[in-house]
Backbone as JSON, one array per atom type, in Angstrom:
{
  "sequence": "MSEATAELAWPVAAPKRLAFFERYLTLWVFLCMVAGVAFGKVLPDVTAALSKLEFGQGSQVNVPIGVLLWLMIYPMMLKVDFGAIGGIARKPKGLVVTLFVNWLVKPLGMALLAWVFMQHVFAAWIDPETARGYTAGLIILAAAPCTAMVFVWSYLTDGDPAYTLVQVAVNDLIMLVAFAPIVMFLCGVATSWCRQRCSLRRWWCSS",
  "N": [[183.02, 250.4, 109.39], [184.65, 253.41, 110.0], [183.72, 256.92, 110.44], [185.73, 258.6, 109.52], [187.14, 256.92, 107.78], [185.13, 256.45, 105.93], [184.81, 259.0, 104.86], [187.23, 259.26, 103.56], [186.97, 257.29, 101.65], [184.77, 258.06, 100.22], [184.99, 260.86, 98.86], [183.92, 264.19, 99.47], [182.25, 266.12, 97.13], [183.31, 269.22, 95.85], [181.45, 272.22, 96.34], [179.62, 273.54, 93.6], [180.51, 276.48, 91.96], [179.64, 279.52, 90.44], [181.31, 281.08, 87.7], [183.07, 284.24, 87.38], [181.88, 285.84, 85.33], [179.35, 284.57, 84.91], [178.28, 284.83, 87.46], [177.64, 287.51, 87.74], [175.74, 287.97, 85.81], [173.26, 289.27, 85.55], [173.98, 291.95, 85.94], [175.6, 292.36, 83.69], [173.7, 292.08, 81.65], [172.05, 294.28, 82.19], [173.9, 296.38, 81.75], [174.38, 295.99, 79.04], [171.86, 296.63, 78.03], [171.77, 299.37, 78.63], [173.94, 300.22, 77.09], [172.99, 299.57, 74.55], [170.75, 301.29, 74.26], [172.08, 303.76, 74.42], [173.74, 303.53, 72.19], [171.83, 303.52, 70.15], [170.88, 306.12, 70.42], [173.13, 307.73, 69.92], [174.14, 306.84, 67.46], [171.99, 306.77, 65.35], [171.57, 306.25, 62.61], [173.17, 304.02, 62.02], [171.96, 302.15, 63.69], [169.42, 302.02, 62.48], [170.13, 300.91, 60.03], [171.1, 298.39, 60.81], [168.75, 297.3, 61.83], [167.35, 296.81, 59.54], [168.46, 294.6, 58.39], [167.6, 291.5, 57.41], [166.65, 288.01, 57.44], [165.8, 287.26, 54.58], [163.47, 288.99, 52.57], [161.02, 290.85, 54.19], [160.72, 289.0, 56.26], [160.92, 289.66, 58.91], [162.79, 288.73, 60.69], [165.52, 289.5, 62.34], [168.91, 289.79, 61.37], [171.35, 290.37, 62.99], [170.29, 289.94, 65.61], [169.4, 287.27, 65.41], [171.85, 285.93, 64.97], [173.26, 286.53, 67.34], [171.57, 285.35, 69.24], [171.88, 282.67, 68.53], [174.6, 282.3, 69.13], [174.38, 282.54, 71.85], [172.96, 280.27, 72.69], [174.49, 278.23, 71.73], [176.7, 277.06, 73.28], [175.21, 275.51, 75.13], [173.89, 273.7, 73.45], [175.96, 272.06, 72.66], [176.25, 270.32, 74.75], [174.12, 268.61, 74.68], [172.79, 265.4, 74.76], [171.61, 263.74, 72.3], [170.69, 261.17, 72.05], [169.51, 260.65, 74.46], [167.09, 261.87, 74.46], [164.82, 260.38, 73.91], [164.13, 259.22, 76.33], [162.79, 261.1, 77.79], [160.04, 260.98, 77.92], [159.5, 259.3, 80.02], [159.69, 260.88, 82.2], [157.57, 262.92, 82.71], [156.64, 264.93, 84.4], [158.01, 267.42, 84.86], [157.81, 268.59, 82.35], [155.03, 268.86, 82.05], [154.46, 270.67, 84.13], [155.86, 272.89, 83.19], [154.46, 273.48, 80.79], [151.94, 274.05, 81.83], [152.43, 276.36, 83.37], [153.47, 278.1, 81.4], [151.42, 278.34, 79.47], [149.03, 278.81, 80.71], [149.11, 279.94, 83.41], [150.93, 282.12, 83.1], [149.93, 283.8, 80.81], [147.22, 284.4, 81.63], [147.68, 285.36, 84.21], [149.29, 287.62, 83.69], [147.51, 289.14, 82.16], [145.61, 289.72, 84.1], [147.18, 291.22, 85.91], [147.86, 293.35, 84.23], [145.35, 294.47, 83.82], [144.76, 295.29, 86.45], [146.82, 297.17, 87.03], [147.06, 298.9, 84.76], [144.45, 299.71, 84.24], [143.53, 300.62, 86.64], [145.43, 301.2, 88.89], [147.3, 302.92, 87.62], [145.57, 304.59, 86.35], [145.05, 307.29, 86.69], [147.16, 308.57, 85.51], [147.55, 307.8, 82.86], [145.95, 307.79, 79.68], [142.93, 306.13, 78.47], [143.36, 304.93, 75.89], [146.14, 304.7, 75.69], [146.53, 303.05, 77.88], [145.29, 300.75, 76.94], [147.04, 300.01, 74.88], [149.41, 299.49, 76.35], [148.48, 297.37, 77.91], [147.96, 295.41, 75.96], [150.58, 295.02, 75.07], [151.81, 293.93, 77.37], [150.38, 291.54, 77.59], [151.1, 290.23, 75.2], [153.82, 289.93, 75.71], [153.78, 288.17, 77.9], [152.57, 285.91, 76.82], [154.4, 284.76, 75.16], [156.62, 282.27, 75.4], [159.86, 282.18, 76.9], [162.82, 281.23, 75.18], [165.61, 281.09, 74.25], [166.97, 282.06, 76.58], [166.27, 280.1, 78.37], [167.92, 277.96, 77.74], [170.35, 279.12, 78.49], [170.08, 279.58, 81.31], [169.67, 276.95, 82.15], [172.11, 275.86, 81.43], [173.83, 277.32, 83.11], [173.04, 276.44, 85.61], [173.69, 273.82, 85.6], [171.83, 272.05, 84.5], [169.67, 269.5, 82.99], [170.55, 268.95, 79.78], [169.27, 267.62, 77.61], [166.62, 267.37, 78.48], [165.97, 270.06, 78.74], [166.14, 270.85, 76.07], [163.99, 269.43, 74.93], [161.82, 270.56, 76.33], [161.95, 273.25, 75.42], [161.59, 272.83, 72.66], [159.01, 271.67, 72.55], [157.45, 273.74, 73.63], [157.91, 275.7, 71.69], [156.7, 274.54, 69.46], [154.03, 274.44, 70.31], [153.62, 277.16, 70.55], [153.43, 277.97, 67.91], [150.8, 277.4, 67.18], [149.17, 278.18, 69.29], [149.78, 280.7, 70.27], [148.79, 283.02, 68.82], [145.85, 282.71, 69.0], [145.5, 282.85, 71.83], [146.55, 285.39, 72.48], [144.86, 287.02, 70.92], [142.39, 286.49, 72.12], [142.79, 287.32, 74.84], [143.57, 289.98, 74.44], [141.25, 290.9, 73.3], [139.52, 290.67, 75.49], [140.79, 292.53, 77.13], [140.39, 294.83, 75.63], [137.64, 295.07, 75.88], [137.5, 295.62, 78.61], [138.73, 298.14, 78.61], [136.91, 299.63, 77.11], [134.68, 299.56, 78.77], [135.71, 301.02, 80.88], [136.07, 303.51, 79.64], [133.39, 304.13, 79.07], [132.33, 304.31, 81.64], [133.81, 306.48, 82.58], [132.91, 308.53, 80.88], [130.22, 308.58, 81.63], [130.49, 309.34, 84.31], [131.62, 311.87, 84.06], [129.59, 313.25, 82.75], [127.54, 313.27, 84.55]],
  "CA": [[183.84, 251.47, 108.79], [184.5, 254.65, 110.75], [183.35, 258.08, 109.65], [186.93, 259.11, 108.85], [187.41, 256.02, 106.66], [184.08, 256.68, 104.94], [185.09, 260.27, 104.18], [188.33, 259.03, 102.63], [186.49, 256.43, 100.56], [183.8, 258.82, 99.45], [185.3, 262.29, 99.02], [182.81, 265.1, 99.26], [182.49, 266.98, 95.97], [183.31, 270.65, 96.16], [180.24, 272.87, 95.83], [179.8, 274.21, 92.32], [180.42, 277.93, 92.04], [179.61, 280.18, 89.15], [182.46, 281.92, 87.38], [182.83, 285.68, 87.56], [180.94, 286.34, 84.33], [178.02, 284.03, 85.17], [177.79, 285.3, 88.75], [177.12, 288.86, 87.6], [175.07, 288.01, 84.51], [172.22, 290.31, 85.59], [174.64, 293.23, 85.76], [176.03, 292.48, 82.29], [172.51, 292.3, 80.85], [171.65, 295.68, 82.4], [174.86, 297.24, 81.07], [174.13, 295.85, 77.6], [170.67, 297.41, 77.72], [172.16, 300.78, 78.65], [174.8, 300.46, 75.93], [172.15, 299.52, 73.36], [169.98, 302.53, 74.18], [173.03, 304.83, 74.11], [174.16, 303.33, 70.8], [170.74, 303.98, 69.3], [170.76, 307.58, 70.48], [174.31, 308.36, 69.36], [174.3, 306.44, 66.06], [170.67, 306.29, 64.89], [171.63, 305.73, 61.24], [173.71, 302.66, 62.09], [170.91, 301.32, 64.28], [168.39, 301.8, 61.47], [170.68, 300.0, 59.02], [171.13, 297.05, 61.4], [167.38, 296.8, 61.99], [166.83, 296.42, 58.23], [169.09, 293.36, 57.97], [166.66, 290.42, 57.68], [166.81, 286.76, 56.72], [164.73, 287.23, 53.59], [162.66, 290.2, 52.54], [159.75, 290.78, 54.89], [160.65, 287.9, 57.23], [160.9, 290.24, 60.26], [163.78, 288.05, 61.51], [166.7, 290.35, 62.25], [170.14, 289.01, 61.27], [172.21, 290.46, 64.19], [169.65, 289.3, 66.76], [169.43, 285.84, 65.2], [173.22, 285.44, 65.16], [173.61, 286.62, 68.75], [170.82, 284.32, 69.96], [172.51, 281.38, 68.27], [175.83, 282.25, 69.92], [174.01, 282.42, 73.25], [172.52, 278.92, 73.01], [175.41, 277.24, 71.16], [177.38, 276.24, 74.3], [174.29, 274.54, 75.7], [173.6, 272.66, 72.47], [177.09, 271.14, 72.61], [176.12, 269.36, 75.85], [172.92, 267.8, 74.53], [172.9, 264.01, 74.33], [170.37, 263.54, 71.54], [170.21, 259.81, 72.27], [168.75, 260.59, 75.71], [165.82, 262.57, 74.31], [163.72, 259.41, 73.93], [163.75, 258.88, 77.7], [162.09, 262.21, 78.44], [158.64, 260.59, 78.13], [159.38, 258.62, 81.31], [159.72, 261.91, 83.25], [156.74, 263.99, 82.13], [156.16, 265.91, 85.37], [158.59, 268.73, 84.63], [157.27, 269.14, 81.1], [153.65, 269.24, 82.32], [154.49, 271.89, 84.93], [156.29, 273.98, 82.3], [153.37, 273.82, 79.88], [150.86, 274.65, 82.63], [152.83, 277.72, 83.73], [153.67, 278.93, 80.21], [150.25, 278.55, 78.63], [147.84, 279.13, 81.5], [149.39, 280.86, 84.5], [151.56, 283.37, 82.62], [149.06, 284.73, 80.07], [146.09, 284.86, 82.44], [148.2, 286.17, 85.31], [149.71, 288.93, 83.2], [146.31, 289.88, 81.78], [145.03, 290.23, 85.34], [148.05, 292.29, 86.41], [147.72, 294.49, 83.33], [144.05, 295.09, 84.12], [144.85, 295.95, 87.75], [147.72, 298.33, 87.04], [146.8, 299.85, 83.68], [143.08, 300.21, 84.29], [143.17, 301.14, 87.96], [146.52, 301.81, 89.66], [147.88, 304.03, 86.85], [144.5, 305.21, 85.56], [145.08, 308.74, 86.81], [148.31, 309.12, 84.78], [147.56, 307.43, 81.44], [144.62, 307.79, 79.09], [142.45, 304.77, 78.17], [143.97, 304.39, 74.67], [147.51, 304.29, 76.04], [146.41, 301.9, 78.76], [144.98, 299.59, 76.12], [148.28, 299.62, 74.2], [150.3, 298.86, 77.33], [147.89, 296.08, 78.29], [148.22, 294.47, 74.86], [152.01, 294.7, 75.09], [152.08, 293.01, 78.49], [149.8, 290.23, 77.26], [151.96, 289.61, 74.18], [155.07, 289.56, 76.37], [153.57, 287.02, 78.77], [152.13, 284.75, 76.05], [155.52, 284.22, 74.38], [157.59, 281.64, 76.3], [161.27, 282.41, 76.65], [163.46, 280.05, 74.62], [167.08, 281.14, 74.31], [167.44, 282.21, 77.96], [166.08, 278.82, 79.06], [169.17, 277.23, 77.54], [171.41, 279.77, 79.26], [169.91, 279.32, 82.74], [169.91, 275.52, 82.36], [173.56, 275.66, 81.34], [174.47, 277.89, 84.29], [172.67, 275.67, 86.81], [174.06, 272.43, 85.36], [170.6, 271.28, 84.29], [169.67, 268.39, 82.02], [170.46, 269.57, 78.46], [168.28, 266.95, 76.77], [165.28, 267.73, 78.97], [165.77, 271.46, 78.37], [165.89, 270.91, 74.62], [162.62, 268.95, 74.68], [160.9, 271.58, 76.84], [161.95, 274.39, 74.51], [161.01, 272.42, 71.39], [157.56, 271.5, 72.7], [156.86, 275.07, 73.79], [157.96, 276.4, 70.4], [155.68, 273.95, 68.59], [152.73, 274.91, 70.8], [153.53, 278.58, 70.27], [153.02, 278.15, 66.51], [149.35, 277.28, 67.01], [148.41, 278.69, 70.44], [150.13, 282.08, 70.63], [147.86, 283.99, 68.24], [144.52, 282.67, 69.62], [145.53, 283.31, 73.23], [146.74, 286.84, 72.48], [143.65, 287.64, 70.4], [141.33, 286.37, 73.13], [143.07, 288.17, 76.0], [143.52, 291.39, 74.02], [139.83, 291.22, 73.15], [138.99, 290.91, 76.84], [141.35, 293.8, 77.6], [139.69, 295.91, 74.92], [136.33, 295.2, 76.51], [137.72, 296.32, 79.88], [139.02, 299.55, 78.32], [135.67, 300.28, 76.67], [133.87, 299.76, 79.97], [136.3, 302.12, 81.65], [135.75, 304.76, 78.93], [131.97, 304.4, 79.26], [132.13, 304.76, 83.02], [134.38, 307.82, 82.7], [131.98, 309.49, 80.23], [129.03, 308.68, 82.48], [130.84, 310.08, 85.5], [131.84, 313.28, 83.71], [128.34, 313.86, 82.34], [126.57, 313.3, 85.64]],
  "C": [[183.58, 252.77, 109.55], [184.14, 255.79, 109.82], [184.55, 258.62, 108.88], [187.26, 258.26, 107.62], [186.4, 256.23, 105.55], [184.34, 257.96, 104.16], [186.23, 260.12, 103.19], [187.88, 258.23, 101.43], [185.54, 257.18, 99.65], [184.07, 260.31, 99.62], [184.1, 263.15, 98.66], [183.16, 266.04, 98.11], [182.42, 268.45, 96.4], [182.05, 271.29, 95.59], [180.53, 273.65, 94.55], [179.59, 275.71, 92.5], [180.43, 278.5, 90.63], [180.86, 281.01, 88.95], [182.07, 283.38, 87.49], [181.78, 286.2, 86.6], [179.52, 285.86, 84.63], [177.44, 284.59, 86.46], [177.14, 286.68, 88.64], [176.4, 289.04, 86.25], [174.0, 289.09, 84.46], [172.82, 291.69, 85.35], [175.06, 293.42, 84.31], [174.83, 292.74, 81.37], [172.05, 293.76, 80.97], [172.6, 296.63, 81.67], [174.69, 297.16, 79.55], [172.89, 296.63, 77.18], [170.99, 298.9, 77.66], [173.0, 301.11, 77.42], [173.98, 300.46, 74.65], [171.34, 300.79, 73.17], [170.89, 303.7, 73.8], [173.5, 304.74, 72.66], [173.09, 303.82, 69.83], [170.58, 305.48, 69.29], [171.92, 308.27, 69.77], [174.45, 308.07, 67.86], [172.97, 305.91, 65.51], [170.69, 305.72, 63.48], [172.15, 304.3, 61.21], [172.66, 301.71, 62.66], [169.82, 301.01, 63.27], [168.87, 300.82, 60.41], [170.71, 298.57, 59.55], [169.73, 296.46, 61.51], [166.78, 296.34, 60.66], [167.44, 295.12, 57.71], [168.2, 292.19, 58.37], [167.05, 289.17, 56.9], [165.67, 286.62, 55.72], [163.86, 288.47, 53.7], [161.32, 290.0, 53.23], [159.62, 289.68, 55.91], [160.51, 288.39, 58.66], [161.83, 289.51, 61.22], [165.11, 288.77, 61.33], [167.97, 289.5, 62.29], [171.02, 289.15, 62.51], [171.6, 289.77, 65.4], [169.69, 287.78, 66.62], [170.81, 285.24, 65.44], [173.59, 285.45, 66.64], [172.84, 285.6, 69.59], [171.44, 282.95, 69.76], [173.8, 281.24, 69.07], [175.53, 282.06, 71.4], [173.63, 280.98, 73.61], [173.49, 277.85, 72.53], [176.15, 276.43, 72.22], [176.49, 275.18, 74.92], [174.03, 273.39, 74.74], [174.73, 271.64, 72.37], [176.99, 270.05, 73.68], [174.94, 268.42, 75.7], [173.27, 266.4, 74.04], [171.59, 263.66, 73.61], [169.83, 262.12, 71.68], [169.37, 259.68, 73.52], [167.39, 261.24, 75.6], [164.64, 261.61, 74.4], [163.27, 259.06, 75.33], [163.0, 259.97, 78.42], [160.64, 261.82, 78.75], [158.45, 259.88, 79.46], [159.42, 259.61, 82.47], [158.88, 263.1, 82.81], [156.39, 265.12, 83.1], [156.71, 267.31, 85.11], [158.04, 269.39, 83.38], [155.83, 269.61, 81.3], [153.59, 270.54, 83.12], [154.87, 273.08, 84.06], [155.17, 274.43, 81.38], [152.23, 274.51, 80.62], [151.19, 276.11, 82.96], [152.88, 278.61, 82.49], [152.38, 279.29, 79.5], [148.96, 278.8, 79.39], [148.13, 280.2, 82.55], [149.93, 282.19, 83.99], [150.61, 284.28, 81.86], [147.91, 285.28, 80.9], [146.56, 285.74, 83.59], [148.62, 287.55, 84.86], [148.52, 289.77, 82.76], [145.64, 290.48, 83.01], [145.86, 291.38, 85.9], [147.93, 293.55, 85.54], [146.41, 295.22, 83.59], [144.13, 295.87, 85.43], [145.65, 297.24, 87.66], [147.36, 299.36, 85.98], [145.4, 300.46, 83.74], [142.72, 300.86, 85.62], [144.32, 301.89, 88.63], [147.08, 303.03, 88.94], [146.84, 304.79, 86.04], [144.54, 306.74, 85.61], [146.19, 309.38, 85.98], [148.31, 308.79, 83.29], [146.12, 307.4, 80.93], [144.22, 306.38, 78.69], [143.1, 304.14, 76.94], [145.38, 303.9, 74.94], [147.48, 303.07, 76.94], [146.11, 300.63, 77.97], [146.22, 299.09, 75.38], [149.25, 298.93, 75.15], [149.78, 297.48, 77.74], [148.16, 295.03, 77.22], [149.69, 294.07, 74.84], [152.38, 293.73, 76.19], [151.54, 291.61, 78.21], [150.66, 289.5, 76.23], [153.27, 289.14, 74.8], [154.9, 288.28, 77.19], [153.22, 285.77, 77.98], [153.24, 284.12, 75.23], [156.54, 283.6, 75.32], [159.02, 281.98, 75.9], [161.91, 281.12, 76.13], [164.98, 280.09, 74.82], [167.58, 281.22, 75.75], [167.23, 280.94, 78.77], [167.34, 277.98, 78.94], [170.28, 277.8, 78.41], [171.3, 279.43, 80.74], [170.12, 277.83, 83.05], [171.4, 275.21, 82.34], [174.26, 276.15, 82.6], [174.2, 277.08, 85.55], [172.98, 274.18, 86.66], [172.82, 271.55, 85.24], [170.76, 270.17, 83.27], [169.52, 268.99, 80.62], [169.39, 268.95, 77.57], [166.86, 267.34, 77.18], [164.97, 269.18, 78.6], [165.45, 271.6, 76.9], [164.47, 270.49, 74.3], [161.6, 269.99, 75.14], [160.8, 272.77, 75.88], [161.28, 274.03, 73.19], [159.5, 272.29, 71.47], [156.87, 272.85, 72.84], [156.85, 275.85, 72.48], [156.9, 275.86, 69.45], [154.28, 274.4, 69.01], [152.54, 276.38, 70.47], [153.07, 278.85, 68.84], [151.51, 278.17, 66.34], [148.56, 277.97, 68.12], [148.66, 280.16, 70.72], [149.08, 283.07, 70.12], [146.47, 283.91, 68.85], [144.48, 283.19, 71.05], [145.65, 284.83, 73.28], [145.48, 287.54, 71.99], [142.53, 287.61, 71.43], [141.56, 287.33, 74.3], [143.08, 289.65, 75.64], [142.08, 291.83, 73.78], [139.17, 291.49, 74.49], [139.5, 292.24, 77.37], [140.68, 294.99, 76.93], [138.32, 296.15, 75.51], [136.44, 295.93, 77.85], [137.93, 297.81, 79.63], [137.75, 300.28, 77.9], [134.75, 300.52, 77.86], [134.4, 300.91, 80.79], [135.97, 303.46, 80.99], [134.29, 305.13, 79.13], [131.69, 304.92, 80.66], [132.68, 306.17, 83.21], [133.44, 308.86, 82.06], [130.74, 309.68, 81.07], [129.31, 309.52, 83.71], [131.0, 311.57, 85.2], [130.55, 313.98, 83.33], [127.33, 313.99, 83.47], [126.88, 314.43, 86.63]]
}
């Protein structure tokens, strides 16, 4: 069979291209952030009222955010073949890599970066108490795996919906038991770093 005949028999699939909205998703996210900040500045009363809408008193689960997150992941959920979830155990490599990055590399890496930048690089511009608050915020941010955006990126890249669902579910289950201990441990270490910095500063100023 000649090459020309083979090309006719096996047509080459056109490369997948993102639509206009998906292609500039980063820009839309940035514009939404700007619009949200402007909305809060211009209409602070409306923003305060929206922030008080919760699923149950004291649940700390905001209704508008919950609804918008669901709308964000809904298209992806429509593509999930729940019957294929059982076969994920035969392909554990991707799940193991995800768990390793989410629960070891990210928290420890961010704690190290927070220590470098907040305790040293920016030490001349921020006081130790503020540095400790920023460090804790960075650690909390890194210790919480992203969930909703995982569905979005998998959907945009034509990923495996069932595998994505399992990865998100497993990470969420681990987060229920591992998030608080990891954050408490790393924030405790960060607090120790801040105290050492304060002690060194007092010693330097008194000498």
